C-alpha positions as CSV (number, residue, x, y, z in Angstrom):
1,M,84.1,118.2,101.0
2,E,86.2,114.9,101.6
3,N,88.8,115.7,104.6
4,K,92.7,114.7,104.0
5,K,91.9,112.2,107.4
6,D,88.8,110.7,105.2
7,R,90.5,110.3,101.8
8,Q,93.6,108.8,103.3
9,S,91.0,106.4,105.1
10,K,89.8,105.2,101.7
11,E,93.1,104.5,100.7
12,Q,94.2,102.6,103.1
13,P,93.2,98.5,101.9
14,Q,91.1,96.5,104.0
15,A,94.6,94.1,105.2
16,K,97.4,94.0,107.8
17,Q,99.4,97.5,108.0
18,N,101.2,99.2,107.2
19,M,135.8,121.0,90.2
20,D,138.4,122.1,90.0
21,E,140.1,122.2,87.3
22,N,139.7,119.2,85.3
23,V,136.3,120.5,84.7
24,S,135.8,121.9,81.6
25,E,134.3,125.4,80.5
26,A,133.5,125.1,77.4
27,A,130.5,127.3,75.7
28,D,129.9,124.3,73.4
29,P,129.6,121.0,74.3
30,A,129.3,119.5,71.3
31,E,132.4,121.1,69.8
32,E,134.7,119.9,73.2
33,F,133.4,116.2,72.6
34,E,134.5,116.5,68.5
35,G,138.0,117.4,70.0
36,K,137.8,114.2,72.7
37,G,137.1,112.1,69.7
38,F,133.3,112.6,70.0
39,S,131.5,113.4,67.2
40,R,128.6,116.2,67.1
41,R,126.3,113.2,66.4
42,T,127.7,111.2,68.9
43,F,126.7,114.2,71.3
44,I,123.6,114.8,70.6
45,R,122.9,110.5,70.4
46,G,124.1,110.2,74.0
47,A,122.0,113.7,74.9
48,A,119.0,112.1,73.4
49,A,119.2,108.9,74.4
50,G,115.8,106.7,75.1
51,A,112.6,107.9,72.8
52,L,113.1,111.9,74.7
53,G,115.8,113.6,73.2
54,I,117.6,116.5,74.3
55,A,114.5,118.9,74.6
56,T,114.0,117.5,77.6
57,M,116.4,118.5,79.8
58,G,116.8,115.5,82.4
59,V,113.3,116.8,83.6
60,L,112.6,112.9,84.0
61,G,112.4,111.1,87.0
62,T,113.3,108.0,88.2
63,Y,112.7,104.1,86.9
64,F,111.1,101.4,88.1
65,S,110.8,97.7,89.9
66,G,107.9,95.7,90.8
67,E,105.4,93.1,89.5
68,A,101.5,91.9,90.6
69,S,101.5,88.6,92.0
70,A,98.9,87.0,93.9
71,E,100.0,84.0,95.3
72,A,99.3,83.0,98.9
73,D,102.1,83.1,102.0
74,A,101.2,81.5,105.3
75,T,104.6,83.0,107.2
76,S,104.7,84.0,110.5
77,T,105.0,87.5,109.0
78,S,102.7,89.6,107.7
79,V,103.1,90.6,104.0
80,S,102.0,93.7,101.7
81,G,102.1,93.1,98.1
82,T,101.8,94.8,94.4
83,T,98.7,93.9,92.7
84,G,94.7,92.8,93.8
85,T,91.6,91.7,92.5
86,G,89.6,94.7,93.5
87,I,86.8,95.4,95.4
88,S,82.9,97.1,93.9
89,G,83.7,100.8,94.1
90,K,87.2,100.3,95.2
91,P,90.0,100.3,92.7
92,S,91.3,97.2,91.9
93,F,94.8,98.5,93.0
94,M,94.3,99.3,96.7
95,T,93.1,95.4,97.5
96,P,96.1,93.8,98.5
97,P,96.5,89.9,97.1
98,A,97.1,86.9,99.3
99,P,100.4,86.9,100.9
100,I,103.1,84.3,98.7
101,T,103.4,80.7,100.3
102,A,106.4,80.0,102.5
103,S,106.7,76.8,100.5
104,K,107.3,79.2,96.9
105,I,110.1,80.8,98.9
106,V,113.1,79.1,97.5
107,K,115.6,81.6,99.7
108,T,116.3,83.8,102.5
109,V,119.1,86.6,101.5
110,D,120.3,89.0,104.7
111,T,121.1,92.5,104.0
112,E,121.5,95.7,105.0
113,V,119.8,97.9,103.1
114,L,117.6,96.7,100.3
115,I,116.6,99.3,97.5
116,L,113.6,97.9,94.6
117,G,114.7,99.9,91.4
118,A,117.7,100.4,90.0
119,G,117.0,104.0,88.4
120,F,118.0,107.2,89.4
121,S,117.2,107.4,92.8
122,G,118.0,103.9,93.5
123,V,121.3,103.9,92.2
124,A,122.5,106.7,93.9
125,T,121.0,105.4,97.2
126,A,122.7,102.3,96.5
127,C,126.1,103.7,96.1
128,S,126.0,106.7,99.0
129,A,125.0,103.7,101.1
130,A,127.5,101.5,99.9
131,E,130.4,103.4,99.9
132,R,129.5,104.6,103.9
133,G,130.0,101.2,104.6
134,L,127.0,99.6,104.7
135,K,126.1,95.6,102.6
136,V,123.0,96.6,100.1
137,T,121.4,94.9,97.8
138,V,119.1,96.3,94.9
139,V,116.5,94.3,92.6
140,E,115.2,95.4,89.3
141,K,112.6,94.3,87.4
142,S,114.0,95.2,84.1
143,S,117.2,93.3,82.6
144,R,119.7,96.5,83.6
145,W,119.9,99.8,85.7
146,N,117.8,102.4,83.9
147,G,118.2,106.2,82.8
148,R,118.0,109.2,80.3
149,G,118.1,112.8,79.4
150,G,121.4,114.5,79.7
151,G,122.3,115.6,83.6
152,A,120.1,117.2,86.6
153,G,119.3,120.5,88.3
154,V,120.6,121.2,91.5
155,T,120.3,124.6,93.5
156,D,124.1,124.5,93.7
157,S,127.6,122.7,93.1
158,K,131.6,123.5,92.4
159,L,130.7,124.5,88.5
160,M,128.5,126.9,89.3
161,R,130.7,128.6,91.5
162,K,133.1,128.4,89.5
163,M,131.5,129.6,86.7
164,G,129.9,132.6,89.3
165,L,126.5,131.1,89.0
166,K,124.6,131.6,91.8
167,I,120.9,130.6,92.9
168,D,118.0,133.1,94.9
169,K,117.2,130.4,97.0
170,S,114.3,132.3,98.5
171,K,113.1,133.8,95.7
172,A,113.6,129.9,93.6
173,Q,112.5,127.5,96.5
174,G,109.0,130.7,97.0
175,Q,108.2,129.9,93.2
176,W,108.7,126.1,93.4
177,V,105.5,126.4,96.2
178,R,103.5,128.8,94.6
179,T,103.6,126.2,91.3
180,C,102.7,123.4,94.0
181,G,100.0,125.0,95.0
182,S,101.2,125.3,98.8
183,R,100.1,121.5,98.9
184,V,104.2,120.0,99.4
185,D,106.1,119.6,102.5
186,E,108.3,122.8,102.5
187,S,111.1,120.7,104.4
188,L,111.7,118.1,101.9
189,V,111.6,121.0,99.5
190,S,114.1,122.6,101.5
191,L,116.3,119.6,101.4
192,Y,116.5,120.0,97.7
193,F,117.3,123.2,97.8
194,N,120.1,122.5,100.9
195,R,121.7,119.3,99.9
196,S,121.5,119.3,96.2
197,G,124.7,121.5,96.0
198,E,126.9,118.9,98.2
199,A,125.2,115.8,96.1
200,M,126.3,117.2,92.9
201,D,129.5,118.0,94.0
202,W,129.7,114.2,94.7
203,L,128.2,113.2,91.1
204,L,130.7,115.6,89.3
205,N,133.7,114.1,91.8
206,K,132.7,110.7,89.8
207,A,132.6,112.7,86.1
208,E,135.6,114.5,86.7
209,A,138.0,110.7,87.3
210,D,135.8,109.3,84.4
211,S,137.0,112.0,82.1
212,C,133.4,113.2,81.3
213,Y,131.7,116.5,80.0
214,I,130.4,118.6,82.2
215,S,129.1,121.9,81.8
216,I,125.9,124.1,82.8
217,W,122.7,124.5,80.4
218,G,122.5,128.5,79.6
219,G,119.1,128.0,77.6
220,Y,117.0,128.7,80.4
221,S,114.6,131.4,80.6
222,K,115.3,134.8,81.9
223,S,111.6,136.1,81.7
224,D,110.7,138.0,84.7
225,L,107.3,136.0,84.7
226,Y,108.2,132.4,84.1
227,P,112.2,132.4,85.1
228,D,114.0,129.2,85.6
229,E,117.5,129.0,87.3
230,P,120.9,128.1,86.0
231,G,121.3,124.8,87.8
232,Y,120.8,122.2,85.2
233,H,124.6,120.2,85.2
234,M,124.5,118.5,81.4
235,I,127.1,115.1,81.5
236,F,128.4,112.8,79.0
237,G,130.8,110.3,77.9
238,G,133.1,109.1,80.1
239,K,136.3,106.5,79.8
240,H,133.7,103.4,81.4
241,I,130.1,104.7,79.9
242,K,128.8,103.2,76.7
243,E,127.3,105.3,74.2
244,G,123.9,105.8,75.0
245,D,124.0,105.4,78.3
246,F,122.4,108.1,81.2
247,A,126.2,109.3,82.4
248,P,125.1,110.0,85.6
249,V,123.6,106.5,86.4
250,A,126.6,104.9,84.6
251,L,128.8,106.6,86.7
252,L,126.7,106.2,90.6
253,Y,126.0,102.2,88.8
254,N,129.9,101.4,88.2
255,D,130.9,103.1,91.6
256,S,128.5,101.5,93.8
257,V,129.6,98.3,92.1
258,K,132.8,99.0,92.9
259,A,131.5,99.5,96.3
260,G,130.2,96.0,96.8
261,V,126.4,96.3,96.3
262,N,124.7,93.4,95.0
263,Y,122.4,94.0,92.0
264,V,119.2,91.1,91.0
265,F,118.0,92.3,87.8
266,N,115.2,90.5,85.8
267,A,113.6,90.3,90.0
268,P,110.3,92.4,90.4
269,A,109.7,93.2,93.5
270,Q,106.6,91.3,94.5
271,Q,106.0,92.0,98.1
272,L,107.1,94.0,101.0
273,V,107.8,91.7,104.5
274,K,106.5,92.8,107.5
275,E,107.0,92.1,111.4
276,G,104.1,94.3,113.6
277,N,104.2,97.7,111.6
278,K,107.6,97.3,110.1
279,V,108.6,96.5,107.5
280,V,112.0,94.3,107.0
281,G,112.3,93.2,103.4
282,A,110.6,91.8,100.5
283,I,110.0,88.7,98.6
284,V,110.9,88.6,94.9
285,K,110.3,87.1,92.3
286,T,114.1,85.8,90.3
287,A,114.6,83.4,87.6
288,D,114.7,80.8,90.6
289,G,111.8,81.5,92.1
290,Y,110.3,83.8,94.6
291,V,113.6,85.0,96.9
292,R,113.0,86.9,100.2
293,Y,115.3,89.4,101.4
294,I,115.8,90.4,104.9
295,A,117.1,94.1,105.5
296,S,118.3,95.5,108.8
297,K,119.1,98.9,107.8
298,G,116.1,99.6,105.8
299,V,114.1,98.6,102.7
300,V,113.7,101.9,100.2
301,I,111.4,102.3,97.6
302,A,112.7,103.2,94.2
303,T,110.7,102.6,91.7
304,G,109.1,105.3,89.5
305,D,106.0,106.3,88.5
306,I,102.8,105.4,87.7
307,A,102.2,106.0,84.5
308,A,102.0,102.9,82.7
309,D,99.5,101.8,85.3
310,P,96.1,103.5,83.4
311,E,93.6,102.7,86.7
312,M,96.5,104.8,88.6
313,V,96.4,107.3,86.1
314,H,92.8,107.8,86.2
315,Y,92.7,107.9,90.0
316,Y,95.5,109.9,90.7
317,A,96.1,112.2,87.4
318,P,93.2,111.9,84.9
319,I,94.7,115.1,83.5
320,A,97.6,112.7,81.9
321,E,95.1,110.9,80.3
322,K,94.4,113.7,77.7
323,A,98.1,113.8,76.8
324,V,99.5,112.9,72.7
325,E,101.2,109.8,74.1
326,S,103.9,108.9,76.8
327,Q,107.4,108.9,76.2
328,Y,108.9,107.1,79.4
329,T,111.2,104.9,79.1
330,P,112.2,101.8,79.3
331,K,108.1,101.8,78.0
332,G,105.7,100.3,80.4
333,V,107.8,99.4,83.2
334,N,106.7,102.1,85.5
335,T,103.8,100.5,86.4
336,G,103.0,102.3,90.5
337,D,104.6,98.6,91.9
338,G,105.9,100.5,94.7
339,H,103.3,102.6,95.4
340,K,101.1,99.4,95.6
341,M,103.4,97.8,97.8
342,G,103.5,100.8,100.1
343,L,99.7,101.7,99.8
344,W,99.4,97.6,101.2
345,A,102.0,97.9,104.2
346,G,99.8,101.2,105.3
347,V,101.5,104.1,103.4
348,A,99.6,107.4,103.0
349,M,99.9,108.7,99.2
350,Q,100.8,112.4,99.6
351,E,97.9,114.8,99.9
352,G,98.3,117.3,96.8
353,P,97.4,116.9,94.1
354,F,99.6,114.4,91.6
355,P,101.2,116.6,89.4
356,T,102.2,115.9,85.8
357,M,105.2,116.2,83.3
358,I,103.7,117.2,80.4
359,H,105.3,118.9,78.1
360,P,105.3,120.3,74.4
361,Q,107.3,117.7,72.7
362,A,104.7,115.0,71.2
363,Y,105.9,116.7,67.6
364,A,108.3,119.2,66.7
365,W,110.7,120.5,70.0
366,F,110.7,123.9,68.7
367,H,108.0,126.8,68.9
368,G,109.4,130.0,70.8
369,P,107.2,132.3,71.6
370,F,105.7,132.9,68.3
371,M,101.7,133.1,67.5
372,F,100.0,129.7,68.2
373,V,96.5,128.3,66.7
374,N,94.6,126.1,67.2
375,K,92.7,123.7,64.6
376,D,90.5,125.9,64.1
377,G,92.3,128.2,63.1
378,K,92.2,130.3,66.1
379,R,95.1,131.8,68.6
380,F,94.3,131.1,72.4
381,F,96.9,131.7,74.5
382,N,99.5,134.1,75.9
383,E,102.2,131.9,73.8
384,A,105.8,133.3,75.8
385,T,104.2,131.5,79.0
386,W,106.7,128.6,80.8
387,V,106.5,124.9,79.0
388,Q,103.9,123.6,81.3
389,A,101.5,126.2,80.2
390,K,101.7,125.3,76.7
391,S,100.7,122.1,76.8
392,L,97.7,122.5,79.0
393,N,96.7,125.4,76.8
394,I,96.6,122.9,73.9
395,M,94.9,120.2,76.0
396,K,92.0,121.8,76.7
397,Q,91.8,122.5,73.4
398,K,88.1,121.1,72.1
399,S,89.0,121.1,68.3
400,G,91.9,118.6,69.0
401,N,94.6,118.4,71.3
402,V,97.4,119.8,68.6
403,A,98.3,123.4,68.0
404,Y,100.6,125.0,65.1
405,S,103.5,127.9,66.0
406,I,103.6,130.3,63.5
407,F,105.4,132.5,62.4
408,D,107.7,134.2,59.4
409,A,110.5,134.7,57.5
410,N,112.2,137.1,60.1
411,W,111.3,134.2,63.1
412,L,115.1,133.6,63.7
413,T,116.2,137.6,63.9
414,D,112.8,138.2,66.2
415,L,113.6,134.8,68.4
416,V,117.5,136.4,69.2
417,K,116.1,139.3,70.1
418,G,113.9,138.4,73.0
419,L,115.8,135.5,74.0
420,P,117.1,138.2,77.1
421,K,113.5,138.6,78.6
422,G,112.3,134.8,77.7
423,G,114.2,131.5,76.4
424,G,113.6,127.9,78.3
425,M,112.7,124.6,76.8
426,F,111.3,124.4,73.1
427,W,112.6,128.2,72.9
428,D,116.0,128.1,73.7
429,S,118.2,125.6,72.8
430,F,120.6,123.2,74.0
431,R,123.3,125.1,74.2
432,A,126.3,125.3,77.6
433,V,126.0,128.6,79.4
434,G,128.6,131.1,77.5
435,A,127.4,129.9,74.1
436,E,125.9,131.7,71.6
437,F,122.8,130.9,70.2
438,D,123.4,129.0,67.3
439,T,120.8,130.3,64.1
440,K,122.1,127.8,61.8
441,A,121.6,125.1,63.9
442,Q,118.3,125.9,64.7
443,Q,117.1,126.8,60.6
444,E,118.5,123.1,59.8
445,T,116.7,121.8,62.8
446,I,113.5,123.4,61.4
447,D,114.5,122.4,58.0
448,G,114.7,118.8,59.0
449,Y,111.5,118.6,60.7
450,I,109.8,120.2,57.6
451,K,111.5,116.6,56.1
452,Q,109.9,114.6,58.7
453,G,106.2,116.2,58.6
454,L,106.3,118.1,61.9
455,A,106.7,121.4,60.4
456,F,105.5,123.2,56.6
457,K,107.2,126.1,54.7
458,A,104.9,128.0,52.3
459,N,105.0,131.0,50.4
460,T,101.9,132.5,51.4
461,L,99.4,132.2,54.4
462,E,96.8,130.6,52.2
463,E,98.8,127.8,51.1
464,L,100.3,126.9,54.8
465,A,96.5,127.0,56.4
466,D,95.9,124.4,53.8
467,K,99.1,122.7,54.7
468,I,98.4,122.4,59.0
469,G,95.1,121.9,57.9
470,V,93.4,124.2,59.8
471,N,89.7,126.6,58.9
472,K,91.6,128.8,56.9
473,S,89.3,131.5,56.9
474,N,89.6,131.6,61.0
475,F,93.7,131.3,60.3
476,L,93.7,134.6,58.1
477,A,91.6,136.5,60.0
478,E,93.7,135.4,63.6
479,V,97.1,136.6,61.6
480,N,95.5,139.7,60.1
481,R,94.6,140.3,64.2
482,Y,97.9,139.6,65.5
483,N,99.8,141.2,63.1
484,Q,97.9,144.4,64.0
485,M,98.7,144.1,67.8
486,C,102.1,143.7,67.2
487,A,101.9,146.7,65.0
488,A,100.3,148.7,67.9
489,G,102.7,146.8,70.2
490,E,99.9,145.6,72.8
491,D,98.2,142.5,72.8
492,K,94.6,143.0,74.0
493,D,93.7,139.8,74.2
494,Y,96.3,137.6,76.0
495,H,98.5,140.2,76.9
496,K,101.5,139.2,75.4
497,P,105.1,141.3,76.2
498,G,105.3,143.7,73.5
499,I,109.1,142.3,72.8
500,F,107.9,139.1,71.9
501,L,105.1,140.3,69.7
502,T,106.5,139.8,66.2
503,P,104.2,140.0,63.2
504,V,103.8,137.0,60.9
505,Q,103.9,139.3,57.4
506,K,107.0,138.2,55.6
507,G,107.3,135.0,53.4
508,P,108.1,132.2,53.3
509,F,106.2,131.3,56.2
510,Y,106.5,128.6,58.6
511,A,104.5,126.2,61.4
512,T,105.8,123.6,63.6
513,K,103.2,121.2,65.1
514,V,103.1,121.0,68.5
515,G,101.4,118.5,71.1
516,P,101.7,117.8,74.7
517,A,103.8,114.6,75.7
518,L,103.6,112.8,79.1
519,L,107.0,112.8,80.4
520,Q,106.3,111.5,84.1
521,I,103.6,111.9,86.8
522,C,105.4,112.8,90.2
523,G,102.8,111.6,92.8
524,G,103.7,109.4,95.1
525,L,103.9,107.5,98.9
526,S,103.5,110.4,101.4
527,I,107.1,110.8,103.1
528,N,109.0,112.9,106.3
529,S,112.3,115.1,104.9
530,D,114.3,112.0,106.5
531,L,113.1,110.3,103.5
532,Q,110.6,107.5,105.7
533,C,106.9,106.4,104.6
534,L,104.3,107.5,106.2
535,D,100.9,106.4,107.8
536,S,97.8,108.0,107.0
537,E,98.1,109.7,111.0
538,Q,101.6,111.2,109.2
539,R,103.8,108.7,111.5
540,P,106.8,106.8,110.2
541,I,106.8,103.4,109.2
542,E,109.9,102.0,110.6
543,G,112.4,100.3,108.3
544,L,110.4,101.7,104.8
545,Y,111.5,104.7,103.0
546,A,110.9,106.1,99.0
547,V,112.8,108.1,97.0
548,G,112.5,109.6,93.5
549,S,109.2,109.2,91.4
550,A,108.1,106.8,93.9
551,S,108.1,109.4,96.6
552,G,105.7,112.1,97.4
553,N,105.5,115.3,99.1
554,S,108.0,117.6,97.1
555,N,105.6,118.1,94.2
556,A,101.6,118.7,93.9
557,V,99.7,120.2,91.2
558,D,101.9,120.9,88.5
559,Y,105.6,121.0,88.4
560,P,108.1,123.5,89.3
561,I,110.1,124.0,86.2
562,N,111.5,127.2,87.6
563,M,114.5,124.4,88.6
564,P,114.7,122.5,85.8
565,G,115.6,118.9,85.9
566,N,115.3,118.8,89.5
567,S,113.1,115.3,89.2
568,H,116.6,114.1,88.4
569,G,118.0,116.5,90.9
570,R,116.2,115.3,93.6
571,C,116.9,112.0,92.9
572,L,120.5,112.7,93.4
573,T,120.0,114.5,96.4
574,Y,117.4,112.2,98.0
575,G,119.3,109.1,97.6
576,Y,122.6,110.5,98.6
577,V,121.1,111.9,101.7
578,L,119.1,108.4,102.2
579,G,122.5,106.5,101.9
580,E,124.1,108.9,105.0
581,K,121.1,108.2,107.4
582,L,120.9,104.8,106.4
583,A,124.3,104.9,107.9
584,A,123.8,106.9,110.6
585,R,120.8,104.4,111.9
586,K,121.8,102.4,115.0
């Protein structure tokens, strides 16, 4: 079996190394916003910015900057770049390009901090560093900063304290580590658990100053087996935030500009610049030509994940290939260029398997704990499980990458009855702490799905089987057996708790179409709790840092959704902390 050192040596390229009174506590965020001149439709559209919609609850990652170049450089400093032509038996991205020639560099720009990527983690780092007096430059591949979702998940905040919400960090961190197969660096996980509340308070101060709506998601899971924590902060609106923009990043971006951060858009990073074993800058492609940026305090890789690079996905996270679709936005920009530049600079990739954020939202976004069947009409798992497990179980089905959640006319009563012992994403709804579950709105959601062809309604089970296109005889037999187990109060097939055993026997009957969608791949460059990039011997590479989804060692194997929105929460926290560390650097 290949050991850690052997694998990391194969990954190294054959080249040179490497709150306060004005915080709203309204129960319904949409109603609160309607009172401020925003319609419910506006509120939901803001929450659903991008292709993802509100049910993702912000558990998305950072964004990306970087582009390939295979041009040569004959300078005295060594350079590590972003694509390769490939070596037989090795993925092409592990082969560095030839350096860019000095003759093609039109100018050199000095700064203190250079950040590659203007997503959540990059903008948070920029704002934190600039507010501490540093000269910061951010280069971004796309035409503007990037962000999506509704907020971020943390372990503490002044709003949580005001609302009486407290997370048992020992329990929550233990569940995180177990979910990740104990393949994470616990000092990094602890950094999030210990500092995310402080980072969120920093963001909340900005949100309050801009008159944003602020609340905490109340639909988290209360399951004994699969509990979520109440730390997902929802932030919308604001006096200086455009409709549809992701408020947390917009707030940080606006304040970072005020603090003097220089953003250069349409400027993909091409290669890292090294002097010996130290990273001192990067070469960036601009409309005027190649620009060399030299950063005296450090270079920060904040370039998002690898999901739009098929070769990297196949190598590091092949399970992601089974998803129905990718819902990352902006589409196609997350090509792992920061990962590549890091590899070619001598950075090791994380040891733990890359986890995937794959949620059952490719079709309908609601399915609850009800009976699931595959295309063969067969039930295949305990449906009262956590969100990732639903996707993974669907992806195992030989009959196709789709399933159907089956329920009857009593579904709303059954659903509400079980919420005190369940809930979570795609089960509960987008509601703030203290708000009641809105059964009318949920019925309207299903009716809307039916019009879109993402849900189905029938007067008989036979008709429903025909509408969803499953094996009818198998389906009817499975429903009959399931109803018998519901009557007996015991699931002898998959041991779903009795409170969620609700029969399918009273018409009309419903089915929602469910499919797994890839949101992001949460693995990356090996870093320590100082957010420094590490080589294959776990030694820091001077001058190089990574945050967000380009960084590794915080997640492995699977995504720990028990802390909803922790991907965004880590972007915020690590960016905030790294700004502090860079300012303290001599």
